[in-house]
C-alpha atoms as a printed R data frame, in Angstrom:
    type eleno elety resid chain resno       x       y       z
1   ATOM     1    CA   MET     A     1   5.411 -60.947  28.190
2   ATOM     2    CA   ASN     A     2   2.113 -60.073  27.148
3   ATOM     3    CA   LYS     A     3   3.088 -56.378  26.927
4   ATOM     4    CA   ILE     A     4   6.228 -57.382  24.589
5   ATOM     5    CA   LYS     A     5   4.110 -59.285  22.132
6   ATOM     6    CA   LEU     A     6   1.239 -56.673  22.003
7   ATOM     7    CA   PHE     A     7   3.731 -53.855  20.868
8   ATOM     8    CA   THR     A     8   5.475 -56.325  18.703
9   ATOM     9    CA   PHE     A     9   2.093 -56.685  16.972
10  ATOM    10    CA   SER     A    10   1.489 -53.017  16.619
11  ATOM    11    CA   LEU     A    11   4.579 -52.121  14.938
12  ATOM    12    CA   ILE     A    12   3.762 -54.823  12.565
13  ATOM    13    CA   LEU     A    13   0.421 -53.422  12.114
14  ATOM    14    CA   VAL     A    14   1.796 -50.033  11.534
15  ATOM    15    CA   ALA     A    15   4.291 -51.314   9.187
16  ATOM    16    CA   ILE     A    16   1.343 -53.128   7.492
17  ATOM    17    CA   PHE     A    17  -0.448 -49.727   7.141
18  ATOM    18    CA   SER     A    18   2.543 -47.927   6.128
19  ATOM    19    CA   VAL     A    19   3.023 -50.178   2.796
20  ATOM    20    CA   LEU     A    20  -0.574 -50.147   1.782
21  ATOM    21    CA   SER     A    21  -0.957 -46.327   1.999
22  ATOM    22    CA   GLY     A    22   2.489 -45.820   0.100
23  ATOM    23    CA   CYS     A    23   3.943 -43.979   3.107
24  ATOM    24    CA   ASN     A    24   7.731 -43.235   3.050
25  ATOM    25    CA   TYR     A    25   8.471 -41.980   6.506
26  ATOM    26    CA   PHE     A    26   8.505 -45.417   8.732
27  ATOM    27    CA   TRP     A    27  10.975 -47.005   6.267
28  ATOM    28    CA   PRO     A    28  14.807 -45.886   6.572
29  ATOM    29    CA   SER     A    29  15.863 -47.200   3.367
30  ATOM    30    CA   LYS     A    30  13.391 -45.117   1.445
31  ATOM    31    CA   SER     A    31  13.417 -41.928   3.784
32  ATOM    32    CA   ALA     A    32  16.671 -41.390   4.729
33  ATOM    33    CA   ASN     A    33  18.756 -38.533   3.568
34  ATOM    34    CA   LYS     A    34  15.657 -37.763   1.235
35  ATOM    35    CA   VAL     A    35  14.028 -33.927   1.342
36  ATOM    36    CA   VAL     A    36  10.349 -34.325   1.353
37  ATOM    37    CA   LEU     A    37   9.074 -31.265  -0.449
38  ATOM    38    CA   PRO     A    38   5.700 -29.901  -0.567
39  ATOM    39    CA   PRO     A    39   3.685 -29.950  -3.782
40  ATOM    40    CA   LYS     A    40   4.302 -26.856  -5.752
41  ATOM    41    CA   VAL     A    41   1.718 -24.116  -5.725
42  ATOM    42    CA   ILE     A    42   0.142 -22.635  -8.344
43  ATOM    43    CA   VAL     A    43  -1.549 -19.035  -7.986
44  ATOM    44    CA   ALA     A    44  -4.110 -18.490 -10.475
45  ATOM    45    CA   ALA     A    45  -4.548 -15.448 -12.395
46  ATOM    46    CA   SER     A    46  -7.538 -14.454 -10.192
47  ATOM    47    CA   ASN     A    47  -5.942 -14.117  -7.043
48  ATOM    48    CA   TYR     A    48  -3.696 -11.379  -7.963
49  ATOM    49    CA   ASN     A    49  -4.735  -7.638  -7.835
50  ATOM    50    CA   THR     A    50  -3.391  -5.878 -10.960
51  ATOM    51    CA   GLU     A    51  -3.362  -2.654 -12.708
52  ATOM    52    CA   GLN     A    52  -2.695  -1.631 -16.402
53  ATOM    53    CA   VAL     A    53   0.442   0.502 -16.793
54  ATOM    54    CA   GLN     A    54  -0.623   3.656 -17.904
55  ATOM    55    CA   TYR     A    55   0.643   7.346 -18.350
56  ATOM    56    CA   ARG     A    56  -0.288   9.363 -15.261
57  ATOM    57    CA   GLU     A    57   0.459  12.048 -13.353
58  ATOM    58    CA   VAL     A    58   2.943  11.307 -10.524
59  ATOM    59    CA   VAL     A    59   2.774  14.089  -7.565
60  ATOM    60    CA   LYS     A    60   5.603  14.129  -4.706
61  ATOM    61    CA   SER     A    61   3.751  16.282  -1.888
62  ATOM    62    CA   ARG     A    62   4.054  17.375   1.842
63  ATOM    63    CA   TYR     A    63   0.386  16.739   3.658
64  ATOM    64    CA   ILE     A    64  -1.428  16.681   6.885
65  ATOM    65    CA   LEU     A    65  -4.746  14.451   6.999
66  ATOM    66    CA   SER     A    66  -6.922  15.671   9.763
67  ATOM    67    CA   ARG     A    67 -10.433  17.115  10.521
68  ATOM    68    CA   PHE     A    68 -11.833  20.637  10.559
69  ATOM    69    CA   ARG     A    69 -12.622  22.563  13.856
70  ATOM    70    CA   GLU     A    70 -14.192  25.364  15.265
71  ATOM    71    CA   ASN     A    71 -11.339  28.248  16.313
72  ATOM    72    CA   ASN     A    72 -12.519  31.764  17.842
73  ATOM    73    CA   GLY     A    73 -15.454  31.433  15.697
74  ATOM    74    CA   ASP     A    74 -13.523  30.311  11.982
75  ATOM    75    CA   ILE     A    75 -13.404  26.576  10.974
76  ATOM    76    CA   VAL     A    76 -10.020  25.875  10.647
77  ATOM    77    CA   PHE     A    77  -7.858  22.736   9.502
78  ATOM    78    CA   SER     A    78  -5.288  21.106  12.019
79  ATOM    79    CA   GLY     A    79  -3.636  18.311  12.555
80  ATOM    80    CA   VAL     A    80  -0.189  16.229  12.977
81  ATOM    81    CA   PRO     A    81   1.710  15.488   9.888
82  ATOM    82    CA   SER     A    82   1.068  12.189   8.254
83  ATOM    83    CA   ILE     A    83   4.292  11.620   8.223
84  ATOM    84    CA   GLU     A    84   7.529  12.431  10.437
85  ATOM    85    CA   THR     A    85   9.578  14.490   7.778
86  ATOM    86    CA   THR     A    86   6.738  16.744   6.509
87  ATOM    87    CA   SER     A    87   6.936  20.425   7.443
88  ATOM    88    CA   PHE     A    88   5.189  23.670   6.946
89  ATOM    89    CA   ASP     A    89   6.155  27.308   7.499
90  ATOM    90    CA   ILE     A    90   3.625  29.965   7.968
91  ATOM    91    CA   GLY     A    91   2.506  31.870   4.888
92  ATOM    92    CA   GLU     A    92   3.131  28.855   2.822
93  ATOM    93    CA   THR     A    93  -0.010  27.683   0.314
94  ATOM    94    CA   GLY     A    94  -1.361  24.581  -0.828
95  ATOM    95    CA   LYS     A    95  -4.827  22.541  -1.678
96  ATOM    96    CA   ILE     A    96  -7.116  21.512   0.902
97  ATOM    97    CA   ILE     A    97  -8.776  18.576  -0.306
98  ATOM    98    CA   ILE     A    98 -12.072  17.302   0.944
99  ATOM    99    CA   ASP     A    99 -12.652  13.913   1.494
100 ATOM   100    CA   THR     A   100 -15.177  12.372  -0.978
101 ATOM   101    CA   SER     A   101 -14.559   8.554  -0.169
102 ATOM   102    CA   ILE     A   102 -17.663   8.278   2.050
103 ATOM   103    CA   PRO     A   103 -20.807   6.526   0.345
104 ATOM   104    CA   TYR     A   104 -23.183   7.836   2.678
105 ATOM   105    CA   ASP     A   105 -21.714  11.373   2.104
106 ATOM   106    CA   ASN     A   106 -23.708  13.957   0.242
107 ATOM   107    CA   ASN     A   107 -20.539  15.023  -1.566
108 ATOM   108    CA   TYR     A   108 -19.052  11.498  -2.488
109 ATOM   109    CA   GLY     A   109 -17.372  10.757  -5.856
110 ATOM   110    CA   LYS     A   110 -16.888  14.891  -5.765
111 ATOM   111    CA   THR     A   111 -13.502  16.439  -6.106
112 ATOM   112    CA   ILE     A   112 -13.689  19.776  -3.981
113 ATOM   113    CA   GLU     A   113 -10.448  21.971  -3.380
114 ATOM   114    CA   TYR     A   114  -9.820  24.692  -1.806
115 ATOM   115    CA   ASN     A   115  -7.132  27.204  -1.702
116 ATOM   116    CA   ALA     A   116  -5.347  27.450   1.784
117 ATOM   117    CA   LYS     A   117  -2.524  28.928   3.630
118 ATOM   118    CA   VAL     A   118  -0.672  27.965   7.087
119 ATOM   119    CA   ILE     A   119  -1.176  30.624   9.539
120 ATOM   120    CA   SER     A   120   0.211  28.942  12.939
121 ATOM   121    CA   THR     A   121   2.909  26.173  13.181
122 ATOM   122    CA   PRO     A   122   4.121  24.116  16.218
123 ATOM   123    CA   THR     A   123   5.580  26.057  19.268
124 ATOM   124    CA   THR     A   124   7.502  23.325  20.566
125 ATOM   125    CA   LYS     A   125   9.078  20.095  19.005
126 ATOM   126    CA   SER     A   126   6.723  18.137  21.044
127 ATOM   127    CA   LEU     A   127   3.381  19.676  19.707
128 ATOM   128    CA   LYS     A   128   3.453  19.138  16.175
129 ATOM   129    CA   THR     A   129   0.131  20.533  15.107
130 ATOM   130    CA   TYR     A   130  -0.323  22.894  12.187
131 ATOM   131    CA   ILE     A   131  -2.920  24.985  11.684
132 ATOM   132    CA   ILE     A   132  -4.294  25.918   7.998
133 ATOM   133    CA   LYS     A   133  -7.249  28.121   7.205
134 ATOM   134    CA   ILE     A   134  -9.101  28.161   3.724
135 ATOM   135    CA   THR     A   135  -8.220  31.574   1.454
136 ATOM   136    CA   ASP     A   136 -11.171  30.924  -0.974
137 ATOM   137    CA   LYS     A   137 -14.836  31.433  -0.465
138 ATOM   138    CA   TYR     A   138 -16.306  27.991   0.541
139 ATOM   139    CA   ASP     A   139 -19.512  26.258   1.383
140 ATOM   140    CA   ASN     A   140 -20.563  26.322   4.598
141 ATOM   141    CA   SER     A   141 -22.683  22.652   4.144
142 ATOM   142    CA   ILE     A   142 -19.485  21.060   2.999
143 ATOM   143    CA   VAL     A   143 -16.613  23.067   5.388
144 ATOM   144    CA   LYS     A   144 -18.080  22.658   8.747
145 ATOM   145    CA   ASN     A   145 -16.753  21.175  12.162
146 ATOM   146    CA   GLY     A   146 -15.476  17.516  12.034
147 ATOM   147    CA   THR     A   147 -15.025  17.556   8.396
148 ATOM   148    CA   LEU     A   148 -12.078  15.268   7.250
149 ATOM   149    CA   ALA     A   149  -9.718  16.689   4.651
150 ATOM   150    CA   THR     A   150  -6.282  16.940   3.357
151 ATOM   151    CA   PHE     A   151  -3.611  19.843   3.016
152 ATOM   152    CA   LYS     A   152  -1.434  19.423   0.682
153 ATOM   153    CA   ILE     A   153   1.641  21.274  -0.787
154 ATOM   154    CA   ILE     A   154   2.872  20.212  -4.085
155 ATOM   155    CA   ASN     A   155   6.845  19.893  -4.061
156 ATOM   156    CA   ASN     A   156   7.208  17.725  -6.876
157 ATOM   157    CA   LYS     A   157   4.906  17.076  -9.921
158 ATOM   158    CA   LYS     A   158   5.537  14.455 -13.331
159 ATOM   159    CA   GLU     A   159   2.866  14.690 -16.094
160 ATOM   160    CA   ASN     A   160   2.204  12.410 -18.845
161 ATOM   161    CA   VAL     A   161   4.723   9.790 -17.609
162 ATOM   162    CA   ILE     A   162   4.469   5.859 -17.389
163 ATOM   163    CA   ALA     A   163   3.636   5.569 -13.320
164 ATOM   164    CA   VAL     A   164   2.619   2.389 -11.612
165 ATOM   165    CA   LEU     A   165   1.105   2.057  -7.790
166 ATOM   166    CA   ASN     A   166   3.905   1.922  -5.160
167 ATOM   167    CA   PRO     A   167   2.981  -1.242  -3.242
168 ATOM   168    CA   ALA     A   168   3.870  -2.681  -6.657
169 ATOM   169    CA   ILE     A   169   7.683  -1.881  -6.383
170 ATOM   170    CA   LYS     A   170  10.032  -4.294  -4.171
171 ATOM   171    CA   TYR     A   171  13.419  -4.223  -3.748
172 ATOM   172    CA   TYR     A   172  15.637  -7.100  -3.648
173 ATOM   173    CA   ASN     A   173  19.770  -7.701  -4.078
174 ATOM   174    CA   ASN     A   174  20.151  -3.763  -4.990
175 ATOM   175    CA   GLU     A   175  17.712  -3.909  -7.873
176 ATOM   176    CA   THR     A   176  14.129  -2.763  -8.135
177 ATOM   177    CA   ILE     A   177  11.604  -5.339  -9.130
178 ATOM   178    CA   VAL     A   178   8.083  -5.255 -10.271
179 ATOM   179    CA   GLY     A   179   5.749  -8.054 -10.959
180 ATOM   180    CA   VAL     A   180   3.784  -8.736 -14.551
181 ATOM   181    CA   LEU     A   181   1.442 -10.782 -15.286
182 ATOM   182    CA   VAL     A   182   2.080 -12.425 -18.606
183 ATOM   183    CA   ASN     A   183  -0.826 -14.915 -19.962
184 ATOM   184    CA   GLY     A   184  -1.616 -15.750 -16.494
185 ATOM   185    CA   VAL     A   185   1.896 -15.987 -14.857
186 ATOM   186    CA   LYS     A   186   3.822 -14.030 -12.571
187 ATOM   187    CA   GLN     A   187   7.094 -12.998 -14.172
188 ATOM   188    CA   ASP     A   188   9.564 -10.473 -12.110
189 ATOM   189    CA   ARG     A   189  10.608  -7.508 -14.328
190 ATOM   190    CA   THR     A   190  13.617  -5.547 -12.824
191 ATOM   191    CA   VAL     A   191  13.113  -1.400 -13.587
192 ATOM   192    CA   LYS     A   192  14.243   1.934 -13.488
193 ATOM   193    CA   ILE     A   193  12.462   4.427 -10.906
194 ATOM   194    CA   GLY     A   194  12.026   8.303 -11.314
195 ATOM   195    CA   LEU     A   195   9.831  10.528  -9.206
196 ATOM   196    CA   VAL     A   196   8.415   8.784  -6.419
197 ATOM   197    CA   GLY     A   197   5.422  10.040  -5.690
198 ATOM   198    CA   ASP     A   198   2.904   9.974  -2.792
199 ATOM   199    CA   GLU     A   199   0.482   7.205  -4.807
200 ATOM   200    CA   TYR     A   200   2.269   6.472  -7.819
201 ATOM   201    CA   SER     A   201   6.165   5.922  -8.866
202 ATOM   202    CA   GLU     A   202   7.231   6.996 -12.546
203 ATOM   203    CA   ILE     A   203   9.118   4.118 -14.512
204 ATOM   204    CA   LEU     A   204  12.050   5.088 -16.165
205 ATOM   205    CA   SER     A   205  12.789   1.776 -18.170
206 ATOM   206    CA   GLY     A   206  11.150  -1.777 -17.936
207 ATOM   207    CA   LEU     A   207   7.887  -1.796 -18.511
208 ATOM   208    CA   SER     A   208   5.387  -0.543 -21.578
209 ATOM   209    CA   VAL     A   209   2.052   0.988 -21.576
210 ATOM   210    CA   GLY     A   210  -0.783  -1.804 -21.513
211 ATOM   211    CA   GLU     A   211   0.996  -4.593 -19.279
212 ATOM   212    CA   LEU     A   212  -0.375  -5.622 -16.342
213 ATOM   213    CA   VAL     A   213   1.405  -4.891 -13.055
214 ATOM   214    CA   ILE     A   214   0.769  -7.062  -9.946
215 ATOM   215    CA   PHE     A   215   0.747  -4.708  -6.556
216 ATOM   216    CA   ASN     A   216  -0.202  -7.412  -3.941
């Protein structure tokens, strides 16, 4: 009997607490068939990563990102393609672009490019290594064993077109959407895409120069 009294007393205390705290969950008459929604979260403009829409160059290319290595006394560039569909043929020419994104490197902030040619292709389907050799005279202090670089062959290029970063573009219900920040508020905008490049995509319609596009 004491246990029953204690249990009844506990229920009464819980009920009193619920009324005083304004909680709706303990009362069927108030909470039945009622959907409890979380508070609306408003994301501050400062939490978005944005970039201003500008006229840019859009480049679509095939490329390899790797390091130079010594090969029979020469410094050559070899590596596996960055994407599955990348392929090169012997004799194709392109640009070797030296990585300059490492702050402690002496070449940080510079743009260093050399002409180069494909001299070897994979001998088997399982071995996807290409060997590329610089055809220009190069600086031995820059091009050396272990130097990180990209070999790029441009397939298509458009200059002076409205473009946005690729991460800004989303696809939903067969529409192409870009988030635009207007007076601190995010708006979804339907756009039409042209050339899809390595970093940027051409915008044929839907955006104007100067608008802030969200890419996070």
